[in-house]
C-alpha positions in Angstrom: 108.1 36.4 130.2 107.2 34.0 133.0 106.9 30.1 132.1 105.1 28.2 135.0 107.5 25.3 135.9 104.8 22.7 135.7 104.2 23.6 131.9 107.7 22.1 131.3 106.0 18.6 131.7 103.5 19.0 128.8 106.3 20.5 126.9 108.5 17.5 127.1 105.6 15.3 126.6 105.0 17.0 123.3 108.3 15.4 122.2 107.7 12.0 123.6 104.2 11.8 122.0 105.6 12.1 118.6 108.1 9.3 119.3 105.4 7.2 120.6 103.2 8.0 117.4 106.1 7.2 115.1 106.5 3.7 116.8 102.8 3.0 116.6 102.9 4.1 113.0 105.8 1.5 112.5 103.7 -1.2 114.2 100.9 -0.3 111.7 103.1 -0.5 108.7 104.0 -4.2 109.9 100.4 -5.4 110.2 99.6 -5.0 114.0 96.2 -3.8 113.3 94.3 -1.0 114.7 92.3 -3.2 117.3 95.1 -5.2 118.5 97.4 -2.1 118.7 95.0 -0.2 120.8 94.2 -3.2 123.1 98.0 -3.6 123.8 98.7 -0.1 124.3 95.7 0.4 126.7 96.8 -2.6 128.6 100.4 -1.2 128.9 99.0 1.9 130.2 96.7 0.3 132.8 99.8 -1.5 134.2 101.9 1.7 134.0 99.4 3.5 136.3 99.0 0.8 139.0 101.9 1.7 141.2 100.2 5.0 141.9 97.6 3.2 144.0 100.2 2.5 146.7 101.2 6.2 146.9 100.4 7.2 150.4 97.8 10.1 149.6 94.9 10.8 151.9 91.6 10.1 150.2 89.5 13.2 150.1 86.1 11.9 149.6 84.2 8.5 149.9 85.5 6.1 147.0 82.1 4.4 146.9 80.3 7.5 146.0 82.5 8.7 143.3 83.9 5.4 141.8 82.0 5.9 138.5 83.8 9.2 137.7 87.4 7.4 136.7 85.3 4.8 134.8 83.6 7.3 132.8 86.8 9.0 131.9 88.5 5.7 131.4 85.9 4.9 128.8 86.2 8.2 127.1 89.9 7.9 127.0 89.7 4.4 125.5 87.5 5.6 122.6 89.7 8.5 122.0 92.8 6.2 121.8 91.1 4.1 119.2 90.1 7.2 117.0 93.8 8.3 117.2 95.2 4.8 116.3 92.8 4.8 113.4 94.2 8.1 112.1 97.7 7.1 112.7 97.4 3.7 110.9 95.8 5.4 107.7 97.3 8.8 107.8 100.7 10.7 108.2 102.1 11.5 111.8 102.9 14.8 110.3 99.3 15.6 109.9 97.5 13.8 112.6 99.8 15.2 115.5 99.3 18.8 114.7 95.6 18.4 114.2 95.3 17.0 117.4 96.3 20.5 118.6 92.7 21.6 118.0 92.0 19.7 121.3 93.1 23.0 123.1 90.1 24.6 121.4 87.7 22.3 123.0 89.5 22.3 126.4 89.2 26.1 126.4 85.5 26.0 125.9 84.8 23.2 128.2 86.9 24.7 131.1 85.0 27.9 130.7 81.6 26.3 130.7 82.1 23.5 133.2 85.0 24.4 135.5 83.9 28.1 135.7 87.4 29.1 134.8 88.1 32.6 133.3 90.0 32.0 130.1 92.0 35.0 129.0 91.5 36.5 125.5 95.0 35.6 124.4 94.2 32.0 125.2 91.2 32.0 122.9 93.3 33.5 120.2 95.9 30.7 120.8 93.4 28.0 120.8 91.9 29.4 117.6 95.3 29.1 115.9 95.2 25.4 116.2 92.1 25.2 114.3 93.5 27.5 111.5 96.5 25.1 111.3 94.4 22.4 110.0 93.7 24.1 106.5 97.5 24.2 106.0 98.2 20.7 107.1 95.5 19.4 104.6 97.0 20.8 101.5 99.3 18.9 99.2 98.9 15.1 99.4 98.4 14.3 95.6 95.8 11.8 95.0 95.5 10.7 98.6 93.0 13.4 99.7 90.3 10.6 100.7 92.9 9.0 103.1 93.9 12.4 104.4 90.3 13.2 104.9 89.7 9.9 106.8 92.7 10.8 109.1 91.9 14.2 109.9 88.1 13.3 110.7 89.1 10.6 113.1 91.8 12.9 114.6 89.2 15.6 115.3 86.8 13.2 116.9 89.6 11.8 119.0 90.7 15.4 120.0 87.2 16.2 121.1 87.0 13.1 123.4 90.5 13.6 124.7 89.5 17.2 125.5 86.2 15.9 127.2 88.4 13.4 129.3 91.0 16.0 130.4 88.2 18.6 131.4 86.4 15.9 133.5 89.6 14.7 135.1 90.6 18.2 136.1 87.1 18.6 137.5 86.7 15.1 139.4 90.3 14.5 140.5 90.1 16.5 143.8 87.1 14.4 145.2 89.1 11.2 145.1 92.7 12.1 144.9 95.3 11.8 142.2 96.8 8.5 143.3 93.4 7.0 143.5 91.8 8.4 140.4 94.2 7.5 137.8 94.9 4.0 138.5 91.0 3.3 138.5 90.8 5.3 135.4 93.3 3.4 133.6 92.3 0.0 134.9 88.8 0.7 133.7 90.2 1.5 130.2 92.2 -1.6 130.2 89.4 -3.9 131.3 86.9 -2.2 128.8 89.5 -2.6 126.0 88.7 -6.5 126.2 85.6 -5.6 124.2 88.0 -5.0 121.1 88.9 -8.8 121.0 86.0 -9.9 118.7 87.2 -7.3 116.0 90.8 -8.9 115.9 91.7 -10.1 112.5 93.9 -12.7 114.1 95.2 -13.4 117.7 97.9 -11.4 119.4 100.3 -14.2 118.6 100.1 -13.6 114.9 101.7 -10.3 115.3 105.2 -10.2 113.7 108.3 -9.7 115.9 109.0 -6.5 114.2 105.6 -5.1 114.8 105.6 -6.3 118.5 108.9 -4.2 118.9 107.5 -1.0 117.5 104.1 -1.7 119.3 105.6 -2.3 122.6 108.0 0.6 122.6 105.3 2.9 121.2 102.8 1.8 124.0 105.3 2.4 126.7 106.3 5.9 125.5 102.5 6.8 125.1 101.9 5.4 128.5 104.8 7.8 129.9 103.4 10.8 127.9 99.9 10.3 129.2 101.0 9.8 132.7 102.8 13.1 132.4 99.8 15.0 131.1 97.1 13.4 133.3 99.3 14.0 136.4 99.7 17.6 135.5 96.1 18.1 135.0 95.1 16.4 138.2 97.7 18.3 140.2 97.8 21.7 138.8 94.6 21.9 136.7 95.2 24.6 134.1 93.7 22.2 131.4 93.6 24.9 128.7 97.2 26.1 129.3 98.6 22.5 129.5 96.9 21.5 126.3 98.2 24.4 124.3 101.6 23.9 125.6 101.2 20.2 124.7 100.4 21.3 121.2 103.9 21.8 120.6 104.0 18.1 119.5 102.7 19.3 116.3 106.0 21.1 115.5 108.0 18.2 116.7 106.1 16.0 114.4 107.1 17.7 111.2 110.8 18.1 112.4 111.2 14.5 113.6 109.6 13.1 110.5 111.9 15.1 108.3 115.1 14.4 110.3 114.6 11.0 111.9 111.4 9.6 110.3 113.5 6.9 108.4 114.8 5.4 111.6 111.3 4.5 112.3 110.6 3.1 108.7 108.5 6.2 108.0 108.2 7.5 104.5 106.7 10.9 105.1 110.0 12.7 104.7 110.0 11.9 100.9 106.7 14.0 100.6 108.7 17.0 99.4 109.7 20.3 100.6 106.6 22.1 99.7 104.2 19.6 101.6 106.4 19.5 104.6 106.9 23.1 104.5 103.3 23.9 104.6 102.9 21.4 107.6 105.8 23.1 109.3 103.8 26.6 109.0 100.9 25.0 110.2 102.5 23.4 113.2 104.4 26.6 113.9 101.2 28.2 114.8 101.1 26.0 117.8 104.3 27.5 118.8 102.7 31.1 118.6 100.0 29.8 120.7 102.3 28.7 123.4 103.9 32.2 123.3 100.5 33.8 123.8 99.6 31.5 126.6 102.9 32.1 128.8 103.4 36.0 128.2 
């Protein structure tokens, strides 16, 4: 079995994504708020990507002709982040994270249609496993089915938007170069996020110290995770393979919630063995998908 070395990046990012999601869930539990949390996280991401602008990489095309491309993907990423934060704030990390694995289905479809890539049959099967896992993840939440439905719905919308962003990034980066494209994309996202401010229920200064600690830590970890994924997509492409391997975060989410969730103030570990067991089976389908991709 040959495992391409660059796929180790999304594999590691699957773990860091869950850590970031747990931190952001902790911020939500302490009243950070969805709009303020998304604004701060997007601002941190914009700053984190700025040093790339000074990387000495030759510009392939004219910046004036393609400047709108990173702005479009930045706007898509911003809305996708908001959907994700909505899902995390209302739902369980051990559900939203594996459901985000359905992103690989959309990426496979879009890569085939827009990038002209030939997607092997095994990849289609692997992508489909992510969709099948949703049914298992949605079983067994007592009287909270409405909250679960809200969370799953927003996660699916976010997954579609993230997949669209990933596909367009892989398509457009070559014309501008990775070191130019990603900083402009993230800066556009950060600037557009100022549109969230009218929806704040209170100013940023009203966020408690505990919430700030979780929010900043989660934002930094998520920024590093996004940097790993977007850089991999921009440099190597392979949008479908990258996203299927990145789906390993679904398995990590159930394991970390059970083993270390209490350190983040997360109570999902108390759901019971039956519920977490079904979620683990659903998340394990993502691991099977990884095997199908790399063999």
